[in-house]
Each structure stands twice: as structure tokens, then as C-alpha cells.
KOLMAR-933607 format. One line per 4 residues: for each residue x, y, z of C-alpha. Coordinates in pm, 1 decimal, decimal comma. Example, Ala and Ser with C-alpha at 12.3 -4.5 7.8 and 13.67 -1.06 7.14 Angstrom:
# KOLMAR-933607
1230,0/-450,0/780,0 ~ 1367,0/-106,0/714,0
***
This chain:
# KOLMAR-933607
7145,8/2983,4/10469,4 ~ 7394,2/2765,2/10196,0 ~ 7242,4/2700,5/9921,0 ~ 7344,1/2410,1/9611,8
7513,1/2604,8/9425,2 ~ 7725,8/2707,1/9695,0 ~ 7845,1/2419,7/9719,3 ~ 7958,8/2364,0/9422,2
8371,7/2246,9/9342,9 ~ 8488,1/2550,9/9216,4 ~ 8833,6/2655,0/9063,6 ~ 9098,7/2795,5/9230,2
9047,5/3188,0/9268,4 ~ 8679,8/3162,8/9142,1 ~ 8370,3/3339,2/9214,9 ~ 8077,6/3169,7/9381,6
7811,7/3066,1/9123,9 ~ 7524,4/3264,6/9152,6 ~ 7180,0/3177,9/9289,7 ~ 7006,8/3273,4/8991,1
7214,5/3037,7/8773,5 ~ 6995,3/2768,8/8712,8 ~ 7193,4/2411,4/8711,7 ~ 6899,8/2176,5/8668,7
7024,1/2054,4/8293,2 ~ 7401,2/2016,0/8428,0 ~ 7515,6/1619,8/8481,6 ~ 7855,6/1738,2/8510,5
8024,9/2010,2/8650,9 ~ 8400,7/2005,0/8567,2 ~ 8390,1/2218,9/8250,3 ~ 8222,7/2448,3/8364,1
8380,9/2521,1/8714,1 ~ 8673,5/2577,2/8453,6 ~ 8597,8/2738,5/8167,0 ~ 8240,6/2873,2/8296,5
7892,9/2803,2/8166,6 ~ 7870,3/2770,7/7858,6 ~ 8098,3/2809,9/7576,5 ~ 7958,9/2582,0/7308,5
8071,0/2466,0/6975,3 ~ 7742,4/2514,8/6756,7 ~ 7752,6/2884,7/6882,3 ~ 7981,1/3051,3/6596,4
8192,0/3333,5/6695,8 ~ 7928,8/3548,9/6457,1 ~ 7635,8/3413,9/6681,7 ~ 7864,3/3489,0/6989,0
7891,8/3871,3/6900,2 ~ 7520,1/3913,3/6835,1 ~ 7431,6/3755,6/7165,3 ~ 7699,8/3946,6/7346,3
7483,4/4268,0/7184,8 ~ 7175,0/4130,2/7295,2 ~ 7243,6/4217,5/7643,8 ~ 7401,5/4550,5/7515,5
7090,1/4651,1/7355,6 ~ 6876,5/4545,6/7623,0 ~ 7032,2/4750,5/7912,8 ~ 7053,3/5050,3/7667,6
6662,5/5026,5/7611,9 ~ 6641,9/5056,9/7957,4 ~ 6855,8/5367,6/8019,6 ~ 7152,1/5206,1/8220,0
7501,6/5172,9/8090,6 ~ 7588,5/4900,5/7845,6 ~ 7825,6/4747,5/8108,9 ~ 7751,1/4720,2/8524,3
7926,0/4771,3/8794,2 ~ 8129,6/4443,2/8894,5 ~ 8257,4/4460,8/9249,7 ~ 8639,9/4446,2/9299,8
8884,8/4175,8/9133,6 ~ 8871,3/4058,7/9571,6 ~ 8500,6/4008,6/9554,9 ~ 8345,2/3654,8/9538,4
8022,6/3783,0/9397,6 ~ 7950,3/3690,9/9051,8 ~ 7715,6/3974,9/8849,0 ~ 7328,0/3958,2/8852,6
7249,0/4021,1/8512,2 ~ 6900,6/3980,0/8360,5 ~ 6762,9/4023,7/7969,0 ~ 6509,8/3985,9/7704,1
6516,3/3907,5/7358,9 ~ 6293,1/4051,7/7075,6 ~ 6118,8/3797,2/6900,5 ~ 6096,1/4029,5/6558,0
5850,2/3729,3/6432,1 ~ 5705,6/3973,5/6132,2 ~ 6099,1/4060,0/6018,6 ~ 6238,6/3700,7/6070,8
5930,6/3551,4/5857,6 ~ 5975,0/3846,6/5579,8 ~ 6338,4/3760,7/5541,9 ~ 6400,0/3398,7/5588,3
6035,4/3268,1/5497,1 ~ 5839,7/3427,3/5249,9 ~ 5903,1/3310,6/4921,2 ~ 5598,5/3495,0/4779,6
5738,6/3886,1/4775,6 ~ 5980,1/3850,4/4512,7 ~ 5784,6/3608,9/4282,9 ~ 5520,4/3862,1/4289,0
5729,2/4161,6/4249,8 ~ 5899,4/4032,9/3948,2 ~ 5539,6/3903,4/3797,5 ~ 5354,9/4057,3/3480,9
5064,3/4205,9/3705,1 ~ 5132,0/4607,1/3748,4 ~ 4797,1/4648,4/3967,6 ~ 4924,8/4758,3/4282,6
4601,5/4659,5/4451,2 ~ 4621,7/4331,0/4318,1 ~ 4980,5/4259,8/4403,6 ~ 4905,1/4342,7/4783,2
4586,5/4154,0/4812,6 ~ 4709,0/3820,1/4693,1 ~ 5030,1/3827,1/4869,0 ~ 4840,0/3936,3/5189,7
4551,2/3639,4/5073,6 ~ 4870,4/3405,7/5054,4 ~ 5013,9/3534,0/5423,7 ~ 4650,7/3476,0/5591,2
4593,0/3163,4/5434,8 ~ 4914,5/2951,6/5510,0 ~ 5063,9/3146,4/5788,8 ~ 4809,8/3175,2/6123,4
4818,2/3465,6/6335,1 ~ 5071,1/3678,2/6109,5 ~ 4976,5/3995,9/6016,2 ~ 5176,2/4207,1/5772,1
4865,8/4441,6/5655,5 ~ 5064,2/4765,2/5823,3 ~ 5367,2/4708,7/5531,0 ~ 5065,1/4882,8/5268,8
5126,0/5166,9/5480,0 ~ 5472,0/5165,7/5486,3 ~ 5552,6/5140,4/5120,1 ~ 5415,8/5337,4/4822,9
5474,3/5037,6/4592,6 ~ 5481,6/4659,5/4640,8 ~ 5811,2/4652,1/4428,1 ~ 5937,4/4878,5/4685,0
5864,3/4679,7/4975,7 ~ 5981,8/4372,4/4789,4 ~ 6329,1/4545,9/4717,3 ~ 6363,4/4643,0/5078,2
6347,5/4258,5/5189,7 ~ 6596,1/4206,3/4941,4 ~ 6811,1/4424,8/5021,7 ~ 6796,1/4352,5/5355,2
6859,7/3981,1/5315,9 ~ 7216,4/4104,6/5200,2 ~ 7265,2/4152,3/5521,6 ~ 7231,7/3820,9/5670,0
7551,5/3686,1/5860,7 ~ 7601,3/3284,3/5798,0 ~ 7365,8/3228,6/5487,6 ~ 7488,8/2899,9/5426,6
7463,4/2776,1/5713,8 ~ 7127,3/2605,6/5671,0 ~ 6964,3/2661,9/6010,2 ~ 6598,6/2676,0/6090,9
6435,7/2988,3/6014,0 ~ 6397,9/3088,8/6361,7 ~ 6747,0/3076,3/6397,1 ~ 6882,1/3284,6/6141,5
7042,6/3631,5/6211,8 ~ 7122,5/3968,8/6045,9 ~ 7393,0/4214,8/6101,5 ~ 7333,5/4346,3/6435,3
7317,9/4707,4/6364,7 ~ 7024,5/4827,2/6559,2 ~ 6771,2/4699,6/6802,4 ~ 6534,9/4646,6/6520,3
6745,5/4401,4/6378,4 ~ 6789,4/4142,7/6675,4 ~ 6587,7/3819,4/6695,5 ~ 6565,5/3557,3/7006,8
6699,0/3225,9/6900,6 ~ 6381,3/3009,8/6936,8 ~ 6167,3/2744,1/6820,1 ~ 5908,5/2728,3/6569,6
5628,1/2781,0/6881,2 ~ 5825,4/3089,6/6983,4 ~ 5998,4/2910,2/7325,2 ~ 6354,4/3027,6/7355,8
6563,1/2671,1/7292,4 ~ 6906,0/2822,9/7278,8 ~ 6975,2/2538,2/6992,2 ~ 7235,0/2773,9/6852,2
7261,7/3073,1/7095,4 ~ 7395,3/2895,4/7417,7 ~ 7556,3/3158,5/7640,1 ~ 7864,1/3186,3/7446,4
7791,9/3546,7/7377,6 ~ 7716,7/3588,7/7747,4 ~ 8070,8/3472,5/7807,5 ~ 8166,2/3730,8/7583,1
7992,4/4030,5/7739,6 ~ 8111,5/3929,3/8098,3 ~ 8469,1/3899,9/7982,2 ~ 8451,4/4258,4/7853,8
8268,6/4371,8/8137,9 ~ 8510,4/4279,5/8390,8 ~ 8821,8/4431,8/8148,0 ~ 8970,8/4779,1/8274,2
8862,7/4906,4/7940,3 ~ 8474,7/4849,6/8003,7 ~ 8392,2/5238,0/8043,6 ~ 8575,3/5334,3/7694,4
8409,9/5033,3/7533,9 ~ 8108,6/5110,3/7678,2 ~ 8051,0/5453,1/7483,8 ~ 8219,2/5277,4/7169,8
7941,8/5060,0/7132,8 ~ 7686,5/5286,0/7226,6 ~ 7790,8/5482,7/6963,1 ~ 7906,9/5274,2/6680,3
7643,7/4956,6/6734,0 ~ 7366,3/5068,5/6951,0 ~ 7250,2/5309,4/6715,2 ~ 6833,6/5257,0/6628,6
6861,6/5582,4/6362,1 ~ 7108,5/5357,1/6164,4 ~ 6991,1/5350,4/5756,6 ~ 6989,0/4942,4/5822,9
6776,9/4960,7/6149,7 ~ 6552,5/5201,1/5978,9 ~ 6482,2/4973,5/5705,8 ~ 6427,3/4665,3/5917,2
6177,4/4878,5/6126,1 ~ 5956,0/4945,5/5884,0 ~ 5934,0/4579,4/5768,2 ~ 5909,3/4441,0/6120,6
5637,2/4697,8/6170,5 ~ 5515,5/4775,0/6530,1 ~ 5504,8/4453,3/6703,7 ~ 5771,1/4467,2/7010,9
5696,5/4125,6/7168,3 ~ 6011,3/3931,0/7344,4 ~ 6149,3/3675,2/7505,4 ~ 6352,8/3575,9/7804,1
6394,6/3741,7/8155,3 ~ 6709,8/3550,5/8111,0 ~ 6960,7/3498,2/8387,0 ~ 7348,0/3561,1/8223,2
7554,7/3259,1/8280,9 ~ 7876,6/3201,8/8497,1 ~ 8209,1/3298,8/8436,0 ~ 8447,4/3184,6/8719,0
8735,1/3442,9/8690,5 ~ 8716,3/3771,5/8848,6 ~ 9009,3/3906,5/8597,7 ~ 9207,4/3774,2/8349,6
9432,3/3935,1/8129,8 ~ 9262,4/3770,5/7803,9 ~ 8978,3/3999,2/7950,9 ~ 9185,7/4332,0/7898,4
9327,4/4196,7/7554,2 ~ 8962,8/4130,6/7419,8 ~ 8818,7/4459,6/7517,6 ~ 9158,4/4627,8/7359,2
9064,3/4484,5/7020,8 ~ 8710,4/4589,7/7039,5 ~ 8834,0/4941,6/7113,3 ~ 9071,5/4962,1/6858,0
8814,4/4808,3/6550,9 ~ 8538,6/5010,2/6686,2 ~ 8759,7/5357,8/6673,9 ~ 8827,9/5298,6/6316,3
8585,6/5568,6/6189,4 ~ 8701,4/5514,5/5820,3 ~ 8512,2/5193,0/5788,5 ~ 8122,5/5161,7/5808,7
8050,6/4999,6/6091,6 ~ 7902,5/4727,9/5952,8 ~ 8224,3/4614,3/5808,7 ~ 8392,4/4612,1/6112,3
8175,1/4341,1/6261,9 ~ 8341,6/4093,4/6080,5 ~ 8692,7/4138,2/6185,0 ~ 8523,2/4198,4/6551,1
8415,6/3860,2/6570,9 ~ 8716,9/3675,9/6433,6 ~ 8897,1/3881,3/6746,1 ~ 8631,2/3782,2/6953,9
8681,0/3454,9/6867,0 ~ 9027,1/3433,8/6887,3 ~ 9049,1/3553,6/7207,3 ~ 8789,2/3293,5/7329,0
9014,4/3055,1/7276,1 ~ 9298,3/3207,9/7432,5 ~ 9146,8/3242,3/7724,8 ~ 9058,1/2845,4/7724,8
9403,7/2735,3/7689,7 ~ 9544,7/3000,6/7919,4 ~ 9240,9/2868,4/8169,8 ~ 9353,6/2516,3/8102,8
9720,6/2618,8/8182,6 ~ 9638,5/2769,9/8519,0 ~ 9431,6/2484,6/8648,7 ~ 9717,3/2229,0/8523,6
9956,6/2422,3/8721,2 ~ 10315,1/2319,1/8631,5 ~ 10442,4/2693,3/8565,5 ~ 10529,9/2636,6/8198,4
10424,2/2889,5/7912,3 ~ 10079,8/2796,8/7689,2 ~ 10182,8/2602,7/7403,4 ~ 10205,4/2862,4/7104,5
9964,0/2851,4/6794,1 ~ 10218,2/2855,2/6499,7 ~ 10074,8/2957,8/6197,1 ~ 10119,3/2742,0/5862,2
10159,9/2985,2/5592,4 ~ 10300,7/2777,9/5282,2 ~ 10006,5/2588,8/5205,3 ~ 10228,4/2265,4/5083,5
10100,3/1951,3/5008,6 ~ 10196,4/1652,5/5228,4 ~ 10331,3/1597,1/5581,9 ~ 10586,0/1859,4/5517,8
10790,6/1985,7/5819,8 ~ 10601,2/2280,4/5840,3 ~ 10221,3/2154,9/5874,6 ~ 10337,6/1878,9/6052,8
10439,3/2167,8/6309,0 ~ 10117,3/2322,0/6279,4 ~ 9936,1/1968,8/6315,9 ~ 10132,8/1896,8/6637,6
10025,7/2214,8/6825,6 ~ 9681,3/2183,0/6771,9 ~ 9682,2/1812,8/6890,7 ~ 9913,0/1952,6/7192,3
9630,8/2219,3/7231,9 ~ 9338,9/1968,9/7264,1 ~ 9515,7/1785,1/7507,0 ~ 9562,0/2096,4/7780,2
9203,5/2072,5/7804,6 ~ 9166,2/1713,3/7863,2 ~ 9437,9/1753,7/8096,9 ~ 9326,6/2024,9/8304,2
8976,1/1823,4/8386,4 ~ 9199,3/1556,0/8526,3 ~ 9406,4/1830,9/8745,2 ~ 9051,5/1979,8/8862,5
8958,1/1633,6/8983,9 ~ 9270,9/1577,2/9098,4 ~ 9256,6/1915,9/9341,0 ~ 8945,3/1778,7/9492,0
9085,8/1410,0/9548,9 ~ 9347,2/1600,9/9720,0 ~ 9086,1/1813,0/9967,6 ~ 8999,6/1698,5/10343,0
8612,1/1655,7/10258,1 ~ 8751,5/1372,7/10008,1 ~ 9003,5/1241,4/10262,3 ~ 8738,2/1207,5/10483,2
8491,8/1010,6/10282,1 ~ 8806,7/743,7/10204,6 ~ 8853,8/704,6/10589,0 ~ 8447,9/682,1/10670,6
8273,3/319,9/10721,5 ~ 7992,2/461,7/10499,4 ~ 8260,3/557,0/10235,2 ~ 8021,7/449,4/9902,0
7717,3/614,1/10011,2 ~ 7926,7/961,5/10140,9 ~ 8140,1/930,1/9810,2 ~ 7830,7/918,6/9602,9
7682,5/1208,9/9782,3 ~ 7979,7/1457,2/9812,6 ~ 8018,4/1397,9/9434,9 ~ 7651,5/1479,7/9348,0
7701,4/1801,5/9557,0 ~ 8039,4/1914,5/9440,9 ~ 7987,0/1760,7/9035,1 ~ 7595,7/1723,6/9011,4
7697,4/1393,1/8887,4 ~ 7609,8/1026,6/9063,5 ~ 7794,5/747,4/8957,0 ~ 7629,4/454,8/8737,0
7353,3/227,1/8830,2 ~ 7471,6/-106,3/8968,0 ~ 7222,9/-430,8/8930,5 ~ 7232,7/-507,4/9284,8
7064,6/-202,9/9442,0 ~ 7256,9/-336,6/9792,0 ~ 7637,1/-242,2/9618,6 ~ 7766,4/81,4/9609,7
8125,4/138,2/9464,3 ~ 8376,5/208,6/9673,5 ~ 8496,4/575,1/9668,8 ~ 8813,0/579,2/9445,4
8618,1/327,5/9158,8 ~ 8321,1/667,4/9207,0 ~ 8610,7/896,2/9180,1 ~ 8781,9/686,6/8862,9
8415,5/684,3/8678,5 ~ 8383,8/1044,9/8705,5 ~ 8728,0/1126,9/8566,7 ~ 8678,6/926,6/8233,3
8351,5/1041,4/8201,7 ~ 8450,3/1455,7/8235,2 ~ 8771,7/1377,8/8006,1 ~ 8597,4/1154,4/7756,2
8258,7/1349,2/7726,0 ~ 8128,6/1305,0/7375,1 ~ 7946,9/1598,9/7174,5 ~ 7938,5/1907,6/7298,6
8250,3/1949,1/7500,8 ~ 8507,1/2232,6/7555,7 ~ 8782,2/2042,6/7304,5 ~ 8521,9/2071,4/7028,7
8451,2/2443,0/7099,1 ~ 8773,0/2520,8/7108,6 ~ 8775,1/2316,7/6712,8 ~ 8497,7/2491,6/6583,2
8574,6/2819,2/6699,1 ~ 8956,6/2842,3/6553,2 ~ 8733,7/2698,2/6220,0 ~ 8510,1/2977,9/6199,7
8748,3/3246,4/6290,5 ~ 8988,8/3126,6/5989,6 ~ 9265,6/3025,1/6204,1 ~ 9194,9/2659,0/6131,4
9192,3/2435,6/5894,8 ~ 9089,0/2066,9/5824,3 ~ 9115,9/1831,8/5538,3 ~ 9014,3/1420,8/5561,2
9309,0/1343,8/5391,9 ~ 9566,8/1536,4/5563,7 ~ 9453,3/1639,7/5934,4 ~ 9410,9/1938,2/6081,1
9603,8/2210,6/6128,2 ~ 9665,3/2593,6/6172,3 ~ 9641,7/2765,3/5897,3 ~ 9512,7/3151,7/5834,6
9260,4/3301,7/5585,1 ~ 9301,9/3594,2/5442,5 ~ 8997,7/3731,5/5632,2 ~ 9181,7/3619,6/5974,0
9490,5/3780,8/5884,1 ~ 9287,3/4149,6/5785,8 ~ 9128,1/4130,7/6125,1 ~ 9446,0/4089,5/6296,0
9571,9/4416,7/6132,2 ~ 9291,2/4617,1/6149,0 ~ 9315,4/4539,0/6547,3 ~ 9678,2/4592,4/6612,8
9841,2/4871,0/6346,7 ~ 9730,0/5233,7/6413,3 ~ 10108,2/5370,8/6265,9 ~ 10285,6/5169,0/6044,7
10476,7/4877,6/6188,7 ~ 10777,3/4712,8/6109,0 ~ 10655,7/4386,1/5995,7 ~ 10956,7/4234,5/6287,9
10761,6/4383,7/6527,8 ~ 10484,9/4317,7/6368,8 ~ 10561,3/3957,6/6425,5 ~ 10667,5/3987,0/6755,9
10326,5/4188,3/6849,3 ~ 10118,4/3880,1/6746,7 ~ 10338,8/3623,3/6931,7 ~ 10310,3/3839,9/7274,6
9971,2/3926,8/7209,2 ~ 9786,8/3640,8/7102,5 ~ 10095,8/3372,2/7123,2 ~ 10053,9/3330,5/6719,5
10427,5/3228,6/6576,5 ~ 10507,6/3162,4/6254,4 ~ 10905,0/3308,7/6143,6 ~ 11231,2/3177,7/6277,1
11295,8/3418,4/6541,3 ~ 10969,3/3410,3/6733,4 ~ 10975,6/2999,3/6678,1 ~ 11306,9/2981,1/6864,3
11142,0/3247,8/7190,2 ~ 10806,4/3083,6/7181,0 ~ 10961,0/2707,2/7199,1 ~ 11246,6/2855,6/7405,0
11551,8/2643,8/7194,7 ~ 11846,1/2759,0/7001,8 ~ 11845,9/2771,1/6654,6 ~ 12024,7/2461,0/6591,4
11713,4/2297,7/6767,7 ~ 11405,7/2463,8/6573,1 ~ 11124,4/2273,4/6544,5 ~ 11085,7/2301,1/6203,0
11402,1/2348,2/5935,9 ~ 11505,2/2692,6/5938,9 ~ 11471,2/2765,5/5571,9 ~ 11146,1/2600,9/5557,1
11056,2/2908,9/5841,6 ~ 11242,9/3116,8/5662,0 ~ 10996,8/3099,7/5379,2 ~ 10689,5/3068,0/5592,6
10754,7/3427,4/5696,9 ~ 10808,0/3518,2/5342,1 ~ 10449,9/3403,0/5272,2 ~ 10284,5/3610,7/5512,4
10464,0/3912,1/5374,7 ~ 10335,5/3840,5/5042,8 ~ 9972,2/3769,3/5169,0 ~ 9984,1/4095,9/5350,8
10102,2/4265,0/5008,7 ~ 9887,1/4130,7/4852,7 ~ 9549,8/4211,8/5071,1 ~ 9731,4/4582,1/5059,6
9845,6/4559,9/5438,6 ~ 10205,3/4597,7/5369,3 ~ 10474,6/4824,2/5247,2 ~ 10829,2/4728,5/5153,9
11032,4/5010,2/5102,4 ~ 11376,0/4844,2/5046,6 ~ 11526,3/4479,6/5061,5 ~ 11588,1/4518,3/5443,3
11258,2/4717,6/5515,2 ~ 10915,3/4625,4/5507,2 ~ 10616,9/4833,4/5707,9 ~ 10299,7/4649,2/5766,3
10001,7/4923,7/5712,6 ~ 9642,5/5004,5/5819,4 ~ 9475,4/5226,0/5476,4 ~ 9192,9/5270,5/5732,0
9334,9/5442,3/6021,8 ~ 9455,2/5802,5/5990,5 ~ 9872,8/5752,1/6058,9 ~ 10165,4/5992,0/6004,9
10386,3/5844,4/6202,0 ~ 10565,4/5455,4/6226,9 ~ 10630,4/5185,1/6499,5 ~ 10969,0/5065,2/6495,8
11367,7/5182,3/6395,0 ~ 11242,6/5337,2/6077,8 ~ 11018,7/5670,4/6012,9 ~ 10787,6/5656,2/5697,5
10660,2/5960,3/5573,0 ~ 10351,1/5999,3/5364,0 ~ 10334,4/6250,3/5106,8
***
């Protein structure tokens, strides 16, 4: 029996939409068919990693492998994964809503019994149904409990985001440190956690290194015995309430090089044993965000199908004010990337317009009604209602209206997701008077080094790796290759491009990631990796 999900218009080579996928809220299918359901602009890369780890923690709790077996890349079947999310109300209240604990702990009273009694009385009065009396058994003194809460609050991610208290999170360093994204009635409303993490999990699940990565995730991230998690368990108490039975979202392509590169970066970072795992989460979310925006561009290019490379990211390291050539080139690349996503939606609709099904509609005497039915089936879309109920727009007008709505989508579109994620990872800068352009933060550069450098690498080789792996270009040689031009036709002056490259070298040196041996020899280094040999033409031996 053919179901409604099986009738949806799919991208070329895409897997079928699973029966478990609830599409009741989908009003226009185009974006989801190309990129997946769902890449969401208000879900930051931090929350994306947290959501992906929710699935990993749930599977570990069931005794299952972190990643699930998938069919071969030639299969049309999608993973069927269901998971639940911890509510952790008591811990979340203590961290993000309680204002009395620290005040009482810093007060003049030294009577332990009075402190506990006063605080629990306030909780009982102001928060009906919240029982926190167990904390008296967990901690010897009220002050110890208050200091523990204060310490765990330092693990909050995106502390300046001003989200509601039921959407705030801490570092995902154990199962007791996880929270569902809910409203004040504990209903799963997905205001900020809208399945972009499920897309990240699915990308990793389809990567060739998933078994090795699964072992690293389990040993380094899913450890319930970590000091942070033990503290969270003491404060959060015995309640294990959860919400969900959530079916995972839809990712159309069964394989992609971006999946493998993403998994390779995770393996590289989680293999850095000299860095505490809590300090690895920041670079992990940055490379994850980078690889997801690369996936968005690569899927756009595949859908457009003009057999040309994806335009590169050009990073402005100069930071000069005004409309200088370096910033102008970087801003032009950003605008080109955004336009690609709109072009891809148009190409997806064009492919449908060339189909036999649509040709049959055009040839039919009842084309208007058949067009409306077919577009509703394939795209979950209907034309605007006519004031005349007896008149139906002709098929061409309906398809043109669909195209306009899909390409001019307001609000939470794939283009805003691309921009917001690039900003969050520290790759994109926006100023009201100057526009938007690619300019890396120190944390973003650090993530690139940690994910890519094991043995010291010659600086030129590092630039080449950024170009071949992430499509990032900075200096004149990589710009010449990426733009396929001669030196005399570079898109920015040669002197400016050389200075841009030199500024990157200076930034890496200040961050402690570059060792210059002579005027002609500099190496990018990862001081957190046990390195004894050199990648590149020369050999560097540590004393």
C-alpha cells in the first residue's frame, strides 16, 4: 500500500521518507526534500551537538551501540530511530530558576536547620509540586549545596542567550546533565531544539568511521561517572522522568563526503587525550557547524547540477575598515553562497516540471484541479484561495506561485540557517554599516587546528588542507586554484592576499599554534597532540 509520505517529491538519489515521519506541520516540502527535515536557524551548533548526544545517551541507556546499523548506500530505506529526552526538572530549576539558594548561603545566619527550613518553605510556596527535600540528605551543609549549584552553573552553554529557563542547557558530560527543550507545562515544543541535532546524528551514523567514532563517543562523552555528572546527579535527585518517544528526522542522502569528513573531525578531536573532554566540546560544535553549512552548500550545488565546484569560503584576516578588496571578496562569496540555496530550490522544482506526471497535467482538460492535487501530494502545498470558488488557476500559474513561495520563504529558511550557523561558529561577521562577510574568530581557528594537526605541518600545507577539506581559502595560491584563474587575474590584489595570509600566520602564532623556524619555514603545531614527526617537506625534531 502506497502511503502519503511515499508520494512526496524526492531529490535525485534520495532515500524514501519513513512512515514514522510526521509531516502534519509541513506546508511546503521543497527545502526538506533537498537538505533534510530539519536544519533550523534558531538551533545553534551548541544545541545541535547537545541534541545529537541526547540520541547517543538514549541508545547507551538501552544497551545499544551508539550508532545503528544502516542499509547499504544503494538502499532506499531510512533509519527508524526513536528516543526519549530527560526532563531533569529539579536540576534545571536549581540551575536556572532558583534565586534563593545563593542569597541564603551568603546571609548572616549560621543555623543550618533554619537555612534549610527557610529555603524549602520558599520552594514549597512559590513552586507547586517541586519536591527538593532530598538535597538535605545529599549534602552535609546548606553552604556545600549552594557552592555545588554555583559550580555547576559555570557549565552552562550559551549563558548570554537569554532563553527561557526550560530551554537552557549545560555541557552534555553525562546522562544526568541533559534536559529536554519544553514549555512551562513540560510539553516537548521544540522551540530551540528542532531536529538539527538529529541531522547531525544521522550524518555521523552514515559515515564510514561510525564504529570507531561510536567507541570514542561512548568512552569520552557518555561516561556517567564523570565528576560533573556525579555532581549533577546529586543536585538533580532520583527523578528519572522523560518525555518523547520521538521519531528521528529525515536526511535524504544515504551517503556524502561531508558525512565522512564530519566523522573524521569528531574522531580527531575526541582522540586528543591531553585535553579534558569538557574543553573539547567547543571545537567539536564549531567543526560540526562548519561541516553542516558545507553540507548545505554541497547539496545546493548537487541540486543545481551545473558540474562546477562549490564557490569557496574566503576568510578576511585583515580586519581593515571600509570596502577594501579583501572584505569585498569575502562578502561577495557570502552572497554567492546564499543565492545558491535559492537556485537549488528552483532547480528542484524545474526537475519536477520536466517530469511525465506534470506533462500529463498540462495536457489534461482538467489541468487546474489535477495540478492542485498533484502539487499537494508531491509538495504538501496548495495555491492561494481564489475569491471565485468555481475558478482554479491554470497549472503554470500554480507552479509559478509554488516557486515564488519556496524561493522567497521568510523566517526559518535554509538561507537563514546557513547564515546563523556560520555566525555561531565564529566564521561569519555582520555589522550594520559594513555588511556581512567571512572573518574567523580565534576559537574557530583553534578548532581548525585541533581537528587537523597531529604532527607539525608546514604552513603552506595547512593552507592547502583547509582548501581541500573545508573549501576555505586565505592566501594567493589557494585563491588562484579555487577560483581557477591566473595570478594576473586574481579577484583581489596579490599584495593584499599575501598580507591576508601573513595575518593568519600571526594569529596562529599568538594562539600558540605556529612555530616559525626561519624566514622560509613555519609549522602549524598542535601542542595538545603527542607529536614527534613532521608533516611536510622538512623534519622538526623536539628536544
